C-alpha positions as a Markdown table, in Angstrom:
| # | Residue | x | y | z |
|---|---|---|---|---|
| 1 | Met | 115.7 | 80.2 | 66.5 |
| 2 | Val | 117.6 | 80.9 | 63.3 |
| 3 | Ser | 114.1 | 81.2 | 61.6 |
| 4 | Ser | 112.8 | 82.8 | 63.7 |
| 5 | Val | 115.2 | 85.5 | 63.7 |
| 6 | Leu | 115.0 | 85.0 | 59.8 |
| 7 | Thr | 111.4 | 86.1 | 60.1 |
| 8 | Ala | 112.0 | 89.4 | 61.3 |
| 9 | Phe | 113.5 | 90.2 | 57.7 |
| 10 | Leu | 110.3 | 89.8 | 56.3 |
| 11 | Pro | 108.5 | 92.8 | 54.4 |
| 12 | Ser | 106.3 | 94.8 | 56.8 |
| 13 | Cys | 102.7 | 96.0 | 55.7 |
| 14 | Pro | 103.3 | 98.6 | 53.1 |
| 15 | Ala | 101.7 | 101.4 | 54.9 |
| 16 | Val | 104.2 | 100.9 | 58.0 |
| 17 | Gly | 107.6 | 102.3 | 58.3 |
| 18 | Val | 110.1 | 99.4 | 58.0 |
| 19 | Leu | 112.3 | 98.9 | 61.2 |
| 20 | Ala | 116.1 | 99.1 | 60.5 |
| 21 | Gly | 117.3 | 95.5 | 61.4 |
| 22 | Val | 116.7 | 92.8 | 63.5 |
| 23 | Arg | 117.8 | 94.8 | 66.7 |
| 24 | Ala | 115.2 | 96.9 | 66.0 |
| 25 | Ala | 112.5 | 94.6 | 65.2 |
| 26 | Leu | 113.3 | 92.9 | 68.5 |
| 27 | Val | 113.0 | 96.1 | 70.7 |
| 28 | Asp | 109.8 | 96.7 | 68.6 |
| 29 | Ala | 108.5 | 93.5 | 69.7 |
| 30 | Val | 109.3 | 93.7 | 73.5 |
| 31 | Arg | 108.3 | 96.5 | 73.9 |
| 32 | Ser | 104.9 | 95.5 | 72.3 |
| 33 | Val | 104.5 | 92.9 | 74.7 |
| 34 | Ala | 105.7 | 94.5 | 77.7 |
| 35 | Ala | 103.3 | 97.7 | 77.3 |
| 36 | Asp | 100.2 | 95.3 | 77.5 |
| 37 | Arg | 100.0 | 94.1 | 80.9 |
| 38 | Arg | 97.3 | 91.4 | 80.0 |
| 39 | Leu | 99.8 | 90.5 | 76.9 |
| 40 | Arg | 102.8 | 90.8 | 79.5 |
| 41 | Leu | 101.3 | 88.2 | 82.2 |
| 42 | Ala | 100.5 | 85.5 | 79.3 |
| 43 | Ser | 103.9 | 86.0 | 77.8 |
| 44 | Leu | 105.8 | 85.5 | 81.2 |
| 45 | Val | 103.6 | 82.3 | 82.5 |
| 46 | Glu | 104.4 | 80.4 | 78.8 |
| 47 | Ile | 108.0 | 81.5 | 79.1 |
| 48 | Ser | 108.2 | 79.9 | 82.7 |
| 49 | Tyr | 106.6 | 76.9 | 81.6 |
| 50 | Phe | 109.2 | 76.1 | 78.8 |
| 51 | Leu | 112.0 | 77.2 | 81.1 |
| 52 | Cys | 110.7 | 74.8 | 83.8 |
| 53 | Cys | 108.7 | 71.9 | 81.4 |
| 54 | Gly | 110.6 | 72.0 | 78.3 |
| 55 | Gly | 113.1 | 69.4 | 79.1 |
| 56 | Leu | 110.4 | 67.1 | 81.1 |
| 57 | Thr | 110.1 | 65.2 | 77.7 |
| 58 | Thr | 113.5 | 63.8 | 77.6 |
| 59 | Leu | 113.3 | 62.7 | 81.7 |
| 60 | Ala | 110.0 | 60.8 | 80.7 |
| 61 | Val | 111.6 | 58.8 | 77.8 |
| 62 | Val | 114.8 | 58.2 | 80.2 |
| 63 | Ile | 112.4 | 57.0 | 83.4 |
| 64 | Ala | 110.0 | 54.9 | 80.6 |
| 65 | Glu | 113.0 | 53.5 | 79.3 |
| 66 | Gly | 114.6 | 52.2 | 82.4 |
| 67 | Ser | 111.2 | 50.4 | 83.7 |
| 68 | Ile | 108.7 | 49.5 | 80.4 |
| 69 | Gly | 112.0 | 49.2 | 78.1 |
| 70 | Ala | 113.7 | 51.2 | 75.5 |
| 71 | Asp | 111.4 | 49.4 | 72.5 |
| 72 | Leu | 108.2 | 51.0 | 74.6 |
| 73 | Ser | 109.8 | 54.3 | 75.9 |
| 74 | Gly | 108.5 | 56.3 | 72.8 |
| 75 | Leu | 105.1 | 55.7 | 74.1 |
| 76 | Tyr | 105.2 | 58.7 | 76.3 |
| 77 | Val | 106.0 | 61.0 | 73.0 |
| 78 | Gly | 102.8 | 59.2 | 71.3 |
| 79 | Gly | 100.4 | 60.0 | 74.0 |
| 80 | Leu | 101.8 | 63.5 | 74.1 |
| 81 | Gly | 100.6 | 64.0 | 70.8 |
| 82 | Phe | 97.3 | 62.5 | 71.3 |
| 83 | Gly | 96.5 | 64.8 | 74.7 |
| 84 | Trp | 97.5 | 67.7 | 72.4 |
| 85 | Leu | 95.1 | 66.5 | 70.1 |
| 86 | Val | 92.6 | 65.9 | 72.3 |
| 87 | Cys | 92.6 | 68.9 | 74.1 |
| 88 | Ser | 92.7 | 71.1 | 71.3 |
| 89 | Leu | 89.5 | 69.0 | 70.0 |
| 90 | Phe | 87.3 | 69.1 | 73.1 |
| 91 | Val | 88.7 | 71.9 | 75.4 |
| 92 | Val | 90.4 | 74.4 | 73.5 |
| 93 | Arg | 87.2 | 74.8 | 71.1 |
| 94 | Arg | 85.2 | 74.9 | 73.8 |
| 95 | Phe | 87.1 | 77.3 | 76.1 |
| 96 | Gly | 89.1 | 78.9 | 73.7 |
| 97 | Gly | 87.6 | 82.3 | 74.4 |
| 98 | His | 88.8 | 82.2 | 78.1 |
| 99 | Pro | 92.5 | 82.7 | 77.9 |
| 100 | Arg | 92.8 | 83.2 | 81.9 |
| 101 | Ala | 91.0 | 79.7 | 82.9 |
| 102 | Leu | 93.1 | 78.0 | 80.5 |
| 103 | Leu | 96.4 | 79.5 | 81.5 |
| 104 | Leu | 95.7 | 78.9 | 85.3 |
| 105 | Ala | 94.5 | 75.1 | 84.2 |
| 106 | Gly | 97.7 | 74.4 | 82.7 |
| 107 | Ala | 99.7 | 76.4 | 85.0 |
| 108 | Ile | 98.4 | 74.1 | 88.1 |
| 109 | Gly | 98.6 | 71.2 | 85.7 |
| 110 | Cys | 102.4 | 71.5 | 85.4 |
| 111 | Cys | 102.6 | 70.1 | 89.1 |
| 112 | Gly | 100.6 | 67.0 | 88.1 |
| 113 | Val | 102.6 | 66.4 | 85.2 |
| 114 | Gly | 105.6 | 66.3 | 87.4 |
| 115 | Val | 104.3 | 64.0 | 89.9 |
| 116 | Val | 103.1 | 61.6 | 87.3 |
| 117 | Leu | 106.2 | 61.5 | 85.7 |
| 118 | Trp | 107.9 | 60.2 | 88.8 |
| 119 | Gln | 105.3 | 57.7 | 90.0 |
| 120 | Val | 103.2 | 56.7 | 86.8 |
| 121 | Val | 105.1 | 56.3 | 83.9 |
| 122 | Ala | 107.2 | 53.9 | 84.7 |
| 123 | Leu | 104.3 | 51.5 | 85.8 |
| 124 | His | 103.0 | 50.2 | 82.6 |
| 125 | Pro | 102.7 | 51.1 | 78.8 |
| 126 | Val | 98.9 | 52.3 | 79.0 |
| 127 | Ala | 99.9 | 54.6 | 81.9 |
| 128 | Cys | 103.0 | 55.9 | 80.2 |
| 129 | Val | 101.0 | 56.8 | 77.4 |
| 130 | Leu | 98.1 | 58.5 | 79.6 |
| 131 | Gly | 101.2 | 60.6 | 81.5 |
| 132 | Gly | 102.1 | 61.8 | 78.2 |
| 133 | Met | 98.3 | 62.9 | 77.1 |
| 134 | Leu | 98.4 | 65.0 | 80.6 |
| 135 | Ala | 101.7 | 66.3 | 79.7 |
| 136 | Gly | 99.9 | 67.3 | 76.1 |
| 137 | Ala | 97.0 | 69.0 | 77.6 |
| 138 | Val | 99.1 | 71.5 | 79.7 |
| 139 | Asn | 101.0 | 72.3 | 77.0 |
| 140 | Val | 98.0 | 72.9 | 74.4 |
| 141 | Leu | 96.4 | 74.9 | 77.3 |
| 142 | Ile | 99.3 | 77.2 | 77.9 |
| 143 | Val | 100.4 | 77.6 | 73.9 |
| 144 | Thr | 96.9 | 78.1 | 73.1 |
| 145 | Ala | 96.0 | 80.7 | 75.8 |
| 146 | Thr | 99.0 | 82.5 | 75.1 |
| 147 | Thr | 98.4 | 82.6 | 71.5 |
| 148 | Val | 94.8 | 83.7 | 71.5 |
| 149 | Val | 96.2 | 87.0 | 73.8 |
| 150 | Tyr | 98.8 | 87.8 | 71.2 |
| 151 | Ser | 96.0 | 87.7 | 68.6 |
| 152 | Asp | 93.7 | 89.9 | 70.4 |
| 153 | Arg | 96.2 | 92.4 | 71.7 |
| 154 | Val | 99.2 | 92.8 | 69.4 |
| 155 | Arg | 98.9 | 95.3 | 66.5 |
| 156 | Val | 98.3 | 93.8 | 63.1 |
| 157 | Asp | 101.6 | 96.0 | 61.7 |
| 158 | Ala | 103.6 | 94.4 | 64.7 |
| 159 | Met | 102.3 | 91.0 | 64.5 |
| 160 | Gly | 105.1 | 89.2 | 62.2 |
| 161 | Arg | 107.9 | 90.5 | 64.8 |
| 162 | Val | 106.4 | 89.9 | 67.8 |
| 163 | Phe | 105.7 | 86.3 | 67.2 |
| 164 | Ala | 108.9 | 86.2 | 65.5 |
| 165 | Ala | 110.2 | 87.3 | 68.9 |
| 166 | Arg | 108.0 | 85.0 | 71.0 |
| 167 | Arg | 109.2 | 81.7 | 69.1 |
| 168 | Ala | 112.9 | 83.1 | 69.5 |
| 169 | Trp | 112.6 | 83.6 | 73.4 |
| 170 | Met | 110.7 | 80.3 | 73.9 |
| 171 | Asn | 113.3 | 78.3 | 72.2 |
| 172 | Leu | 115.7 | 79.6 | 74.3 |
| 173 | Ala | 113.5 | 78.6 | 77.3 |
| 174 | Leu | 113.6 | 75.3 | 76.0 |
| 175 | Ala | 117.3 | 75.2 | 75.6 |
| 176 | Leu | 117.9 | 76.4 | 78.8 |
| 177 | Ser | 115.4 | 73.8 | 80.2 |
| 178 | His | 117.4 | 71.0 | 78.5 |
| 179 | Gly | 120.5 | 71.6 | 80.2 |
| 180 | Thr | 119.2 | 72.6 | 83.4 |
| 181 | Leu | 117.2 | 69.5 | 84.0 |
| 182 | Ala | 120.0 | 67.4 | 82.8 |
| 183 | Ala | 122.1 | 68.7 | 85.1 |
| 184 | Leu | 119.5 | 68.4 | 87.8 |
| 185 | Ser | 118.6 | 64.7 | 87.4 |
| 186 | Thr | 121.9 | 64.3 | 87.4 |
| 187 | Ala | 122.0 | 65.0 | 91.4 |
| 188 | Leu | 118.8 | 64.5 | 92.0 |
| 189 | Gly | 117.3 | 61.6 | 89.4 |
| 190 | Pro | 114.9 | 61.9 | 86.5 |
| 191 | Gly | 112.0 | 61.6 | 88.8 |
| 192 | Ala | 112.5 | 64.1 | 91.5 |
| 193 | Thr | 113.8 | 66.7 | 89.1 |
| 194 | Ala | 110.0 | 66.4 | 87.1 |
| 195 | Val | 108.4 | 66.8 | 90.0 |
| 196 | Val | 110.7 | 69.8 | 91.3 |
| 197 | Ala | 110.1 | 71.2 | 87.7 |
| 198 | Gly | 106.6 | 70.7 | 87.4 |
| 199 | Thr | 106.2 | 72.4 | 90.7 |
| 200 | Ala | 108.5 | 75.2 | 89.8 |
| 201 | Ala | 106.3 | 76.0 | 86.9 |
| 202 | Thr | 103.5 | 75.8 | 88.9 |
| 203 | Leu | 104.1 | 78.3 | 91.3 |
| 204 | Ala | 105.4 | 80.6 | 89.1 |
| 205 | Gly | 101.9 | 80.2 | 86.9 |
| 206 | Val | 100.1 | 80.8 | 90.0 |
| 207 | Val | 101.8 | 83.3 | 91.2 |
| 208 | Leu | 102.0 | 85.5 | 88.1 |
| 209 | Leu | 98.2 | 85.0 | 87.4 |
| 210 | Ser | 97.2 | 86.0 | 90.9 |
| 211 | Pro | 97.2 | 89.7 | 90.7 |
| 212 | Ala | 95.5 | 89.6 | 87.6 |
| 213 | Leu | 92.3 | 87.6 | 89.2 |
| 214 | Ala | 92.6 | 89.8 | 92.3 |
| 215 | Arg | 92.4 | 93.0 | 90.2 |
| 216 | Gly | 90.3 | 91.9 | 87.2 |
| 217 | Ala | 93.2 | 92.6 | 85.0 |
| 218 | Trp | 92.0 | 90.2 | 82.7 |
| 219 | Arg | 88.9 | 92.5 | 81.7 |
| 220 | Pro | 88.2 | 92.8 | 78.0 |
| 221 | Gly | 90.8 | 95.1 | 76.4 |
| 222 | Pro | 90.7 | 97.3 | 73.2 |
| 223 | Gly | 91.5 | 93.9 | 71.0 |
| 224 | Asn | 93.4 | 93.7 | 68.0 |
| 225 | Gln | 93.0 | 97.0 | 66.3 |
| 226 | Pro | 94.8 | 97.6 | 62.7 |
| 227 | Glu | 96.4 | 100.9 | 62.6 |
| 228 | Ala | 96.9 | 100.7 | 58.8 |
| 229 | Ala | 95.4 | 98.3 | 56.2 |
| 230 | Cys | 97.4 | 95.8 | 54.4 |
């Protein structure tokens, strides 16, 4: 979060008036996102994902540690990275130009991640890796699709502060997710908490994207048109 705030102090394009202070930069970044329907929807889907599922990795390690053992509990994290890599190479490279489809697939997959953590991760080391791969794939689908929309819709002169603000509220959502899921797991147990969190992320993503699917709000827009040369 500190690094994200510091990014707001980076010098802007010489042809653009310098915004005074972090507050003005943050307000401008929020306005840039809120003013564009397509960008706003993608941002809300991403935030809901990190808010609901950001702390699932910790729950997965706890579940694995209690079953296949502490020495193998890190296999989920290894699978997470491997799933991220495989999805980036074979799915995102093929469908990267269709962010709506990637966002929808990622949102629907969140529920699957919750069920996998509940029923699969604790069964066997291989199952633990496969569960991590699914979670990694869902992560890269949502984050990559959102990044594509940001890159396409945000003005060049506002890109730095908008991405800094995006990183700040993503990290805030992660922090809240870890605290919330930890509290819920005390009452419901890690497995049930994972299912609830994954289902909530899926419902939030589908509800947010449904109007865009119905009204065709994802049609090509003006794109990222620079207003001043840097």
